[in-house]
N, C-alpha and C positions, 0 to 999 in steps of 0.2 A: 532489368535491374543493374545499379550503377551506384559503387560510392560515392560518393560525396567527401569534402570538408567542412564541420561548422553545422550550425542552423539545431533549428532541435525536435526532439525526439516524440514523436507519436503516437510513444509508450511510456514515457515513465515523463513527457515532459519537456527535461532539459536541455537547455544549451551547453554543449562543452565540447570543447576544443579536444573532439578524437573524431575518427571516420566517422559517417554514417554510409549508412543503404539505401538508396535509395528505390522501391519499387514498385514505380510507375504506376504507382494507381492515388485514385481518388481518396482521399476522406474526407468530412465532412467532420472535422473533431472542433475545437473549445481555441474560445479567444482569450490568450496568454495575458497577463499584467504585459504592459505599454503598448499594447495592440497587436501583439504576433498572434495574429489565426493558422493556425493545426491545417492545410488543405490539403498536404501529400503524402501518402505514404513512409514514413520516414523515419527507419528505426537507428538508435544510436550502437552500437561496437557492445556496449555491456549490455542490453537490451536483445540483441542478434544473443551474444552470447550466451545469456542465461538460458533466452530460445535454446539451442544448442544442446545447451544437458538436457531441459525437460525430456527432449527428442532421446538423448541416449538412455537418460530411469526408464520411460516407456520403452525401447526396446529389448530394455533387461526384464524381466518379468520378476522375477526375485527383488530385484531393486524398485520398480514401481510396485509390488503390494509392500515391500516396508515404506516406499514411502505414502501411500494410501498408508495404514493403518499410524502413523505416526499424526496427520493429519484428523483422521479419524480424531485421536487420540484428545490430541492439540482441541481440539470443536469442542469435545464434550467439557475439558477443561474447561477451559474459555465461556461453555456456557453458565459452568458452574461458575465460574466466580462473580457474572452477570445478574445471575439469582441472585447472592450473596451482598453486590453493589445494590444491587431494586432494595432488595431488605434492610440491610443499613438504612440510604433515602428513605426507606418507609419508616424507620425509627425514630432520623431523628423531624420527622412528620408530631409524633405524639410525645416531644418530652415536656416535661411533668411543670417544665415552667421554664419560658418564654430565653430564650438568648438577649443577654445585653449587653452590647456595644459603649464601650465608655470612651478609647482613645485610647486606653492607659493597658500598661502591660503587669502582670500581674509579678509577683511577688515570687525569685527564684525559692 
């Protein structure tokens, strides 16, 4: 494991002018814009810090359970919004009159 500066992060794919950790492992990652391929497992300091925070949370049972509960609630809320969006889209398919685009704006 080595600290390097610059490069592309294997987790967030950003190229930031911050320290990166080269984990010394091969990684069959994507090819980014500009033809940059991600072949080595290198993480930026922001992703390493996020991983360390996640490990710290996992070590504290109360904080971890609270985070799990928050996630379950957020996923349930997201599911309800997804159903709502699908119902709105379905309702738009059954308009009583078709939408006519004239290129003109309506008067206020």
